C-alpha positions as CSV (number, residue, x, y, z in Angstrom):
1,X,145.5,94.2,87.5
2,X,143.7,92.5,84.6
3,X,140.3,93.4,83.1
4,X,138.4,91.3,80.6
5,X,135.2,89.4,80.0
6,X,134.5,85.9,81.2
7,X,134.6,84.2,77.7
8,X,138.3,85.2,77.6
9,X,139.1,83.7,81.0
10,X,140.9,80.8,79.3
11,X,143.6,83.2,78.2
12,X,144.7,83.7,81.8
13,X,144.9,80.1,83.1
14,X,148.6,79.9,82.5
15,X,149.2,82.8,85.0
16,X,148.3,80.7,88.1
17,X,147.9,77.0,88.7
18,X,144.5,77.7,90.3
19,X,143.0,79.9,87.6
20,X,141.6,77.0,85.5
21,X,139.4,75.8,88.4
22,X,138.4,79.4,89.2
23,X,137.3,80.3,85.7
24,X,135.5,76.9,85.4
25,X,133.5,77.7,88.5
26,X,132.6,81.1,87.1
27,X,131.6,79.6,83.7
28,X,129.5,76.7,85.1
29,X,127.3,78.5,87.7
30,X,124.1,80.4,87.4
31,X,124.7,83.0,90.1
32,X,121.1,84.4,90.0
33,X,120.1,81.0,91.5
34,X,123.0,80.8,93.9
35,X,122.4,82.3,97.3
36,X,124.9,84.8,98.8
37,X,127.7,83.1,100.8
38,X,131.0,81.3,100.6
39,X,131.5,78.3,98.3
40,X,134.5,76.0,98.6
41,X,136.3,75.2,95.3
42,X,139.5,73.8,96.7
43,X,139.4,74.4,100.5
44,X,141.3,77.4,101.8
45,X,143.4,77.6,98.6
46,X,140.5,78.6,96.3
47,X,137.0,79.6,97.3
48,X,134.2,82.0,96.1
49,X,132.2,84.6,97.9
50,X,128.9,85.4,96.3
51,X,127.4,88.7,97.3
52,X,124.5,91.1,96.4
53,X,124.6,94.8,97.2
54,X,123.7,98.3,95.9
55,X,126.6,100.3,94.6
56,X,127.6,103.4,96.7
57,X,129.2,106.8,96.1
58,X,133.0,106.6,95.8
59,X,133.3,108.8,98.9
60,X,131.7,106.0,101.0
61,X,134.0,103.1,99.9
62,X,137.4,102.4,101.4
63,X,140.5,101.3,99.4
64,X,141.7,97.8,100.2
65,X,144.5,95.3,99.4
66,X,145.3,91.7,100.4
67,X,148.5,89.8,101.0
68,X,147.7,86.1,101.1
69,X,145.1,86.0,98.3
70,X,144.5,87.6,95.0
71,X,140.9,88.5,93.9
72,X,139.1,87.6,90.8
73,X,136.1,89.9,90.9
74,X,133.3,88.9,88.5
75,X,130.1,90.8,87.9
76,X,127.2,88.5,87.3
77,X,124.6,91.3,87.3
78,X,124.7,95.1,87.3
79,X,127.5,97.6,86.8
80,X,130.0,99.3,89.0
81,X,133.3,101.1,89.1
82,X,136.2,99.6,90.9
83,X,139.0,102.1,91.7
84,X,142.5,100.8,91.0
85,X,145.8,102.3,92.2
86,X,149.3,100.9,92.7
87,X,149.5,99.9,96.4
88,X,152.9,101.6,96.9
89,X,151.3,105.0,96.1
90,X,148.8,104.7,99.0
91,X,148.9,105.5,102.7
92,X,147.7,103.0,105.2
93,X,144.6,104.0,107.1
94,X,144.0,100.7,109.0
95,X,146.6,98.1,109.5
96,X,146.7,94.7,107.9
97,X,144.5,92.0,109.5
98,X,146.1,88.6,109.0
99,X,142.8,86.9,110.0
100,X,140.8,88.7,107.4
101,X,143.7,89.2,104.9
102,X,142.9,92.9,104.4
103,X,144.4,96.3,104.9
104,X,142.7,99.7,104.3
105,X,144.1,102.8,102.7
106,X,143.5,106.5,102.4
107,X,142.3,107.8,99.0
108,X,145.2,108.1,96.5
109,X,145.9,111.3,94.6
110,X,145.9,109.4,91.3
111,X,143.7,106.4,90.5
112,X,142.0,104.7,87.6
113,X,138.3,103.9,87.3
114,X,137.8,100.3,86.2
115,X,134.3,100.2,84.6
116,X,132.7,96.8,85.2
117,X,129.6,95.6,83.4
118,X,127.9,92.2,83.4
119,X,130.2,89.3,82.5
120,X,133.3,91.4,83.2
121,X,136.0,90.2,85.6
122,X,139.0,92.0,87.1
123,X,142.0,90.3,88.8
124,X,143.7,92.2,91.6
125,X,147.1,91.1,92.9
126,X,148.5,92.1,96.2
127,X,150.2,95.1,94.7
128,X,146.8,96.3,93.4
129,X,144.9,98.5,95.8
130,X,141.2,98.5,94.8
131,X,138.0,100.3,95.8
132,X,135.0,98.0,94.8
133,X,131.3,98.6,94.9
134,X,131.2,102.2,93.6
135,X,128.4,103.8,91.6
136,X,128.9,103.8,87.8
137,X,126.3,106.3,86.7
138,X,123.5,105.6,89.1
139,X,123.1,103.2,92.1
140,X,122.8,99.6,90.8
141,X,121.9,96.3,92.3
142,X,124.9,94.1,91.8
143,X,125.5,90.4,92.0
144,X,129.2,89.8,92.3
145,X,131.4,86.7,92.8
146,X,134.8,87.2,94.3
147,X,137.1,84.2,93.8
148,X,139.9,84.2,96.5
149,X,143.0,82.5,95.1
150,X,145.7,81.7,97.6
151,X,149.1,82.8,96.4
152,X,151.5,80.0,95.7
């Protein structure tokens, strides 16, 4: 798991061949003007999902992890907590769906709160279970972009 602000995205492009395009997409778009939905960057290998929502209590949000894609989760507006825990310390609650590239897990005993503010991004690899969309200090209206990066 990586946490930083968008202006430092250039520091991570060497970690994955697709990161340069992903961070360029994040830097070039005005997400307040972009409707929610899916946006192709490089077909199924690299795409963005733009979403708007209100954060929820941590007790109402499931833990998740992916196998085929890693996530770059970028907050364009608002603030939230994303829970993080090593995947190997969680117990499966709903099996992996290959079609949706997601599995769900029971709450871990030990986890870390990743505090996200505007212009922050977090990168979650397949070994990173995460619990997005959680209230930071009060419910917030969030505009988030999740870049799905197919693993090489």
